Structures are given as C-alpha cells and as structure tokens.
C-alpha positions in Angstrom: 0.0 0.0 0.0 2.9 2.3 0.7 4.2 1.8 -2.9 0.7 2.3 -4.2 0.2 5.6 -2.4 3.8 6.7 -3.5 3.1 5.8 -7.1 -0.2 7.6 -7.2 1.5 10.8 -6.1 4.6 10.3 -8.3 3.1 9.2 -11.5 -0.5 10.5 -11.4 0.0 13.6 -9.2 -2.8 12.2 -6.9 -2.2 12.7 -3.2 -3.8 10.0 -0.9 -4.0 11.1 2.7 -2.6 8.6 5.3 -6.0 7.9 6.8 -7.4 7.0 3.4 -4.3 4.7 2.9 -5.1 3.0 6.2 -8.7 2.5 5.1 -7.5 1.0 1.8 -5.3 -1.5 3.8 -8.3 -2.4 6.0 -10.6 -2.8 3.0 -8.1 -5.0 1.1 -7.5 -7.3 4.1 -11.3 -7.5 4.8 -11.9 -8.7 1.3 -9.1 -11.2 1.6 -10.3 -12.5 4.9 -13.6 -13.4 3.4 -11.8 -15.6 0.8 -9.0 -17.1 2.8 -9.2 -20.5 4.4 -5.7 -20.1 6.0 -5.7 -20.8 9.7 -4.6 -18.2 12.2 -1.5 -18.8 14.4 -1.8 -18.5 18.1 0.4 -15.4 18.5 -1.2 -12.7 20.5 0.5 -9.9 18.5 -0.9 -11.4 15.3 -4.3 -11.8 16.8 -4.4 -8.2 18.0 -3.5 -6.8 14.6 -6.1 -8.9 12.8 -8.8 -7.9 15.3 -7.9 -4.2 14.9 -8.6 -4.6 11.2 -11.8 -6.5 11.9 -10.5 -9.5 10.0 -12.2 -12.8 10.5 -9.9 -15.3 12.1 -10.1 -19.0 11.2 -9.0 -20.8 14.3 -7.6 -24.3 13.9 -9.9 -27.2 14.9 -9.1 -28.4 18.4 -7.6 -31.8 18.7 -9.7 -34.8 19.9 -9.6 -34.9 23.7 -9.2 -38.3 25.1 -9.6 -38.9 28.8 -6.6 -40.7 30.3 -6.7 -42.0 33.8 -3.5 -42.7 35.6 -3.5 -45.6 38.0 -0.8 -46.0 40.7 1.2 -49.2 40.7 0.4 -52.0 43.0 2.1 -52.2 46.5 5.9 -52.2 46.4 6.1 -51.4 42.7 7.3 -48.3 40.9 5.7 -46.9 37.8 7.5 -44.8 35.2 5.6 -42.7 32.6 7.8 -41.6 29.7 7.3 -39.5 26.6 9.4 -38.4 23.7 9.2 -35.2 21.6 10.7 -34.3 18.3 10.2 -31.4 15.9 10.6 -33.6 12.8 12.1 -36.8 11.5 15.7 -35.5 11.3 15.6 -32.7 14.0 16.5 -32.8 17.6 14.6 -35.0 19.9 14.2 -35.3 23.7 12.7 -37.7 26.2 11.6 -37.5 29.8 10.2 -39.8 32.5 8.6 -39.7 35.9 9.0 -42.5 38.5 6.2 -42.7 41.1 5.4 -45.2 43.8 2.0 -46.7 44.9 1.1 -43.4 46.7 1.7 -41.5 43.5 4.7 -39.7 45.1 7.4 -38.7 42.7 10.6 -40.6 43.6 12.6 -39.6 40.6 12.5 -38.1 37.1 14.7 -37.4 34.1 14.8 -35.4 30.9 17.4 -35.9 28.2 18.3 -34.6 24.8 18.5 -37.5 22.4 20.1 -35.8 19.4 19.0 -35.7 15.8 17.4 -38.8 14.2 17.1 -40.8 17.5 14.7 -43.7 17.7 11.5 -43.7 19.7 13.0 -46.6 21.7 15.7 -44.3 23.1 13.4 -43.1 25.9 12.5 -46.6 26.9 16.1 -47.7 26.9 17.0 -44.7 29.1 14.2 -45.6 31.5 15.4 -49.2 31.8 19.0 -48.1 32.4 17.9 -45.7 35.2 15.7 -48.4 36.8 18.6 -50.9 36.6 21.1 -48.5 38.1 18.8 -47.7 41.0 17.9 -51.2 41.8 
C-alpha cells in the first residue's frame, strides 16, 4: 500500500491522505479475509493486529480430547511414565520420564536430549537403564 500511495503521487499527481491509505489497507484485508481458508496462528500480536482490522480469524480445529486416567502401581512397585518429543524426522529429539510409587509420590524423574534422528525406543532404553542403576 505504501508503494501504491507513493506511485499515485509520483506518476498520477494524486495525493492520498494517510487515513485513506489505512482505510485502503483495511478494505483490502477485509476482502481477503472473506476468501481465505488459512488458519490463524496463536500469536497474541498477530491476533491483536487482525482484530484491529476486523479480519475474520479462522482458528484451527481443536484436537480430539481423550480422557486418560493414571492408576498407581500395586504395592511395592514403581511406575515410570515416559514421553518423547521431536520437531521432525531429522531434527533434535528429547525424552523424559517420571517415576512414582503406589502413593503417586514422585521418587525420581529425568529429561534428556537424544540428538537428531534418534529412535522412539531411546526413551524406553533410558528408563530401563535408570531403573537398573537404581535397583
């Protein structure tokens, strides 16, 4: 829009006031927002800007929510819940785990970078090694 306003003045000797330029930007984005199916990101700065321009925001569909109930282990046992996260197939990965007793009291935990391209089994192997080393 800045180039459009500049070119109107330079090549057509037509001066467009700054408030009119802002209104042109708003009108352009309003017309685009009616056509776009692109999802909005969850950045508050982006959300605020779009709302100021009265642009319709297409929020992503929420994931399916599945209820998961944790049960403590039986008497004299320890349970370890583990998880792994990676940003892609060849990017950095990490894993973590939490050891709890039958009263659900945390008795140990770990978090570890696994490096790029690590296998999903790395977290399981780490858990077994910690359990073995601690008897």
